[in-house]
N, C-alpha and C positions, 0 to 999 in steps of 0.2 A: 482607471478602475478603483484606485485608492480612495478617491473622494466618494465614489458610489458605495464602497464598503463601509466607510465611516458613517455616511448618511443612513444606510440601511441599518447599521447597528443602533444608531440613535433612535430611529423610527420604530424598530421592531422589538427593542428590549422592554417588553411589557410584563406585568406581573402574571403569575400563575392564574389559570382559571380555577374554579372551585373543585373540579374533578382532580386536577393535579394536586391541589392542596390536601386532598383526602389521603393520598398515597405519594409522598414527595420523592421517594427513592426511584432511581432508574433500575429496572430489572434487567434489561438487555442492552448491551452496547455493541454497535457495529461501526467500527472505525475504518474508514477508507484512506489509504495513503496512495496518492498519485505521485510516485517517486519522481523527483525532479520537476514537478508540474507547478510552475509559478503562474502568476496572474495572466501573463501574456499567452502562455500555452493554453490556459483555460479559455481565453478569448478566441484563440485560433480554432480550438476544438468546437467552440460554440458557433463561430462564423461558418465553418465548413459543414456543420451538422444541422443547425436550425436557423442560421442566418442572423442578421443584426437584431431582429425583434423577437427572436425565439429564446427559449430558456432551456438549458440543459437540466437534466434531473439534479445534478450536483449544485446548480445555481438556484433552482426553484425551491429554496429553503428559507425559512423566515429569519434566521439569525446568522450574522456574518461577523467575522473578526479578522485581524491581521496578526501574524506570528513572526517575531524575530527569530532567526534561525541559527545563530552562532553556536559553536561548541566552545572549547577553551581557546579557540582561535576564531577570527571572524567568519571564515568559510568552513562550514561543517561538511562532514561526509554522512552517509546514511546511517552508519553505526552509531555515531555520537548523537545524531538527531533522534533516532529511534529510542536510544537510551534516555534522552531528555523526556520524550513523550511517555515512555513506559515507566520510568523510575524517578523523574523529577530532578535529575542532576545534570550539570554541565560536565562533560568529560572530554577526553582526548579523542581525536579521530581514529577510528579502528576499534574502539572499545565496545564490547557487548555486555550490557548489564553490569558494568563496572564504573566506579567513580574515577576521578582524576588520579587518585592514589592507588588504583587497581584493587579496590575493595568492592566486593559484590554489593549491589543495591537491589532491594526487593522490587519486583515488577508489578504493575497493575493487574496482570493476568494471574500472578501468584496470589495477590490479595483476593481477586475474584474467586479463585479456586478455594481459598480458605473459607470464603463465604458460601460455599456450596454450589457455585456456578460452574458450568461447563465452559471450555475455552477452545478457540480455534485460530489457526493461521492459514490463510489462503493467499497465494501469490502466483504470478506468472514467472517469477524468478525461481532460483533454487529455494526450497522451503527453508533452508538453513542459511540463506543470504542475510545480510545485515538487518534489514527492517524487521522481518519476522523474528530473527534470532534475539533481538533486544527485548522482545516481550516474553521470551521463554528460555533464556540461557544466560550464563555468566562466564565469559572467557575474555582474556586480555587482548586477543587478536581475532578479528572477524574472519580470518582465513581458516580458522580451526572448525571447519564445517561438520566434520564427523563427530567431534566433541559436542558440538551444538545439537546434532541429531540425537545423540545418546542422552543428553540432558532433557530434550523434549520428552523422551520416552520414560526416563527413570526419575527425573527430578521435578520438572514443572508439570509433567504428565498432561500435556496438551491433548485434548480429546479428538480434534479433527485437524489433520495436517494435509493440505492439498496444494500441489504445485509441481515444480520441476526439481532437478538436482539429484536424480537417482545415483549419480556417480559417487556421492559421498556416503551412501548407505551400503555399498558393496566394496569389498577389498579389491585391490588390483588383481587382474586376471579373472575376475568374476563379473561378466558384463551385465548380469541381471536381465531385465526385460528389454533394455535398449542397447543395441550393439555398440561395442567400442569403435572409436575412430570412424564415425559415419561420414559419408561423402560431403555433406553440407558443412561439417566442421571436424576434420580429422583429429583435432586436439582433444576432443571429448572422449573420455574413457574412465572406467571405474578407478577410484583412487582413495577409497575409504581407509581410515586408520583405526577403526574400532570394531573390526570384524564384520560379520554379516548382520547388519542392523535391521534388515527386513525380517529375518528369522527371529531376532530379538523382539521386534514389534509384535509379530504374530504370537509369540509366547506370552506376551503381556496383554493379549486380548484384542489387539487391533485387527480389523479387517483390512487387507491390503489389496489395492486395485491399481491397475496401470493403463486401463482403457476407459473410454467414455461409456461404453455399454456396461462394464462392470461397476463403474461409479454409480450409474443410475440404479443398478440393482442392489447395491450394497445396503446392508441392514446393520443395526446395532449402533451404540453410542460412541464407539472408538473407531476412527476411520483414518487410514493413511493412504493417500493416493499420490503417486509420483508418475509424471506423464512425459518426462524427457530426461536426457542425460544431464543437461545443465539448465539454462533458461528455456522457456517454452517458445522461443523464437530465435532468429539469427540476427544479431545486431551488427549491421554493416552500413557503410555509406550507401546512399540511394543508387540502385541499379548494380550493386556489387555483391549480390548474394543476400540482400536484406529480405528476411521473411518474417512476417507476423501472421501466423495462422495456427494458434495453439490447438493441439488435438482435442483438448477440452477447453471451452472458452471460459474466461473469467466470470461472466454471468452464470454459466452453468455450475461452476465450482461454488460460487457464492450461494446459489439457491440450495445446492446439496448441503453445504455447511449449515445454513440457517435451518433447513428442515431437520437435520440431525441434532444440532445443538438445542433447538427450541423444545425438544422433548423433556428437557430438564425444567421442572416446575419452579426451580429457584432462579432460573435465568441463565444468561451466557454473556461472554465477552468474545467478540470475533474481530480480528484484524484482517482486512483484505487489502492487498497491495497490487497495483499495476506497475510492473517494473519497466515495461516498454517505453513509458513516457520519459524515463531517465536514460536508459541505454541507447535509444535512438537519438535522443538529444545530444548525448556524448558524441555521436557520429554526425551531428548536425543534419539529421535526416528528418525533415519536418513532415514529410508524407506519412512515415510510419509512426512518428510521435503522435500525430493527430489520430491515426487509426487506432493505436493503443488507447488513447484517451477516450475515444468513442466506446470502446469496450468497457473501460472503467465506468463511463456514464451509464451504460446499460446495467452494469452491476449495481450501481447506486439505486437505480430504479427498482431492482429486485428487492433491495433492502427497504426502500420507501414503501413499497407495496406491503411488506410484512409489518412495518411500523404503523401503517394506517389501521391495520387490524389489531395491533398490539400497542396501544398508546403509552405503555410504560417502557417503550424502547427509545433509545437515543441513537441517532444516526449522525455521524460526523464525516466530513470530507476535507482533507488537508493535504499538504505536501511536506516532505522532510526538508526540502531545500529547493532552490531553482537550479536548473541545469541549462547551460548553453548561452546565457545572456540573450534569450529568445526575445525577438521583437517583431511586430507586425507593421508592414509598410505598404504603401501603394506600389502597384506595378509600374515602375519608371526606370527605363534603361539608363537614364542619366544619374541615377542614385545607386551606384553599386559600391559595395564595400566588402572587403574580405576576399580571400582567394582559397584554392583548394576546397576542402569540405565546408569551409565557413562562408562561401559565397551564398548569395540569396537563393532560397528555394521557392519554387512555384512557377507560375502563378497558381493559386488555389481559388476555386470558385466559391463565392459566398452563396450559401444555400438559398434557393428560391429566387436568385437574381442572375443578371448577366455580369455582375461586378466581380472583380478578383482582388486578391491580396497576395503579397509575398511575405515570406519569413526570412529574417536576417538573423545572424548569430554574431556574438562577440568572442565566444570561447568554446572549446570542447570540454571544459570542466564545469565545476559548480560556481555559483555566485552567492553573494551574501545578502541578496535582497529579501524583504519580507515576503511571506506567502499567505494567501487567503485561506480561511477556514469557514466552511458553511455548516450549519447545524439545524436539525429538526428533532422534534420529539421531546420526551421527558427530560427536563432540566437543560434543554438546548440553550436557554437564555444565558447560562453561565459562560458561554463561549464567545460573547461579544467583546468588543474593545480591541486594544493593541497590547500585546503581552509577550513575554519570553516563552520559548518552546517548553521550558520546564513547567510552566503553568498549566499546560494541557493535562499533565499527571495530577496536579492538585485539583483541577476542576473535575476530572474523571472521578477521583476519590469522593469529592463532595457530592457529585451527582448520584453516585452509587451508595452513599451513606457509609463509606468505609472509614473507620477510625484508625488511629495509630500514626506512627511516623510515615 
């Protein structure tokens, strides 16, 4: 895939057309993060969904690049990676919006807000988990999720917040809308450290929703939706209680966020994350990794449909890092490697054919390989080539016409 990426970059890096030249700045940014989704995972999602000759929505984009993913060590975590994307600095694993010296660094969403734009975080993880957090908070340790929630409301003032993680918005003993210690995961229960943040959000003008029906009906420009105790799925090895069936799907949350944020005539910055592509890869569960990736791809299509009607929009799809040492192999009993959860998964059918493939794993952790980025829309050509993760921030600022450090 690397050769294809480089070829595509060379072929498609063409100058602006005249319409672009008239208004060079990007008004709206929709940034998709397939957490843990490296090139091989994208290929497996493609093969299982549209076959060898088909194109995923995330791949049918004119500009392509490759991103180096290191933090201050070769293998990053989601916190340091998202901080690189959001603020343009290399930092230690676990840092949220902080540089390597634990000093806060301004985020691209904070710049967008200063420029009058609306902002949003959508994820199937906890809304305060590392990826979203790095765009809207500054804490030394990613585990401080209630601190992150409070900063969303009072500091970065993110307009639309949709996903899981209600447990961090209510103090212990107050189960909120989702009961403590549910059967599917008895470890889940309210554990907030900053008081009742749902009441705080309402007092600050947010509409709060916890069901699909209420999300669809919600009005106004400030929207908080929490749809589970923790992640919006259960990450387990295959057949051991693994569930990916969010009560509100990522495409539905994405559409609502875009509909809400696009009311701002100055534009918006929206970060959308699919967490299942990482969590299930940590469990070496290829079936659910692919399923989560398919939902991400449907969400990308929602954004592309919006961008086609609003050509001053930039849509990006990338990963923070690769998870699992994911590889695609032919179904061959003689080629088995790994044991336990790391043994081969499959076979999976290649869509539209009678052929199969299997997935093999080398780790249940992260790896240091480069990840692909695909781009379309206003200033998408900036994102071609091979570059450090910190350059995503630089390129976003350039696309949006934002000055300053």
